[in-house]
N, C-alpha and C positions, 0 to 999 in steps of 0.2 A: 471583482466582489461576486462571491459565490452565494448561494442560498439552497437549501435542502430542506425536503418537510418529512418527517418520519410519521408514519400511522400504526396505530395499534392494530389496525385489522387490513385484510385484505381489500384491495379495490379502493384504496385511499378512505377507509372507513375508521370511524373511532375516534378516542383521542388523539390529538397531534402535536408535534415539536417541532419548531422552526428553528434552523441553525442557520447562521451567517458567518461562524468563527469556528475555531474549535472547540469541541466540547469533551472534556475528559471523563465524565461519568452522567450517562443519559438515564441511569435507574430512577433518579428521582423525579422524571419527566414522564416515562412510559414503563410499562410493566414487561411489553414485548414490542417488536417491530415486526408487522407482516408486510408491508408495503411502503414504498417512498417515492419522491418526486424531487428529482434536482432540476431546479430551474435556471440556474446558470453555474459555471464554473466546474470543479471536478472536487472530489471529495475521496477520503480514505474512510472506510469504515473498520472498526475494529470489534473481536468477539469478547474482549475484556475491557475494562476501564483502564484510564490512563494509557491509551494507544499501544495497548499491549494484545498480543496474542494474533490469531489468524487475522487476515487484512483481506480487503476486496475493493478494488478500485469503482468508484462510481463517476460517471462524467453525465451530462446532460441526459436527461430522459425519465420516463416513467418506467419504474420497477411494481408492478401490480400484484406479485407475489413471491416475497422475499423467501418465504420457506422453500419454494420450488428451487430458487438459485443456492440458499444455503444447504440444502439436501445433497448436492452434486458434490460436497466436499469442501467448499469453499470457508464457509462461518457458521456456527451453530446459532448465534445470536448476535446482536447489534448492542455493545454498551459504551461505545466512544466513537465521535469521528472527528475528522482532522480536516481542513480547508486546505487545499493545493493552491498557493498563489501562484499566478501567472507568470513566468521568468522570461525575460528577453536578455540574450547575449549568449556567453560562450558557455558550454557544459564540460565539466573537467571533474573526473573521480579516479581515485588510486583503490583497485582492489588488492587484497592480501589474501593468499591461501591459507592462512592459519589465523587463529584469534591475537589479539594484541598486536596487530602488524607485522606478523610474523611470516618466514616463508617466502616463496615467490610472490614480486607484486609486477603490477601492471598498470599504467596510467590510461585512461579512457577519455574519449571526447565524443565519441557517437555512438550509437547503438551497437551490441554485439548479442549475436543469436546463439553464439555458442563459445563459453571461455576455453573449454576444453580443446576446441578445433583451431580457435584463434590464438591462444596463449599457451597452450600445452599445461593449463591449470586443471588439477582434479577437481577442485571447488575453490569457492571463496567464503571464508568465515570471518572478514571484518574489511572495511574499507574507510577512506577517509574522502567526503564528498566537499571539494572545492568551490565548484560553480554547478547551480541549476539543481533541479529536483529530478529524481530516478524511480523508476521501477524495477524491482530485481525478481526474478523468476527461478523457482526451484528444478526447472526442466529447459533444456534448450528450445530455441524457437519462441519463447515468452508463453511458455504453458505453465499450468500448475500454479501451487501457491506465490504469492508474492508478498514483497514488502516495500513500502515506500520510504525513501530516503531523500533527506533534505541537507543543505549544507551541514556540516559538522562531523566529528569521529566517531565511528563505532566499532569499538575496540572487541565487540561479542555480539554476534547476531542471537545466540542462546540467550544473553542477558535481555532480549527483547523479546522475549516469548516465543522465538522460532527455534527452539532446541531439536536437533538431529535433521534440519531442513539445509539441503545442500544448494546453493544458489547456483544456476549455470548459464544464465543469460542476462542483460540487462537492457533497460530502455530508457530513453530520455523523455520525459513529459514536456513536450513541445506543443503541438497544436491539437492534442488530444482533447482540450478543455475548450 
């Protein structure tokens, strides 16, 4: 079980919105989000409604100035959030070089710092997550823009609001939460 509280002003001031599950559109609760507190669990926050656009991973802690974090190029605003459930067991994901499961493919069961070095893949544009929850990063060594994937088929990352993003490293969400 997770719990996150969003605040309209910095330093946990102003109107609040408390969330313990997925919220596809926060605009009816808050005009903006200047700070937040993750009391338990892990969440992904998204710049657009319906879990679209730029994403940022948030674990337990206090974020007193979201504007500063956002100005580092991560996200411009928060419009939706998704709770990441704790997963025990196996992690399996198949990654594909092209959209619609095309091109070279590789199966992963552990973290990968650099798909180009490990698999000789130039990029990853689609995937099929069989088990576990994963974070994909646009740069090697888990840096840059990120995207959360839970079990399911992802035919095109572009359709998820990640147009022009090349994913180069992947990390299992294990004991992060």
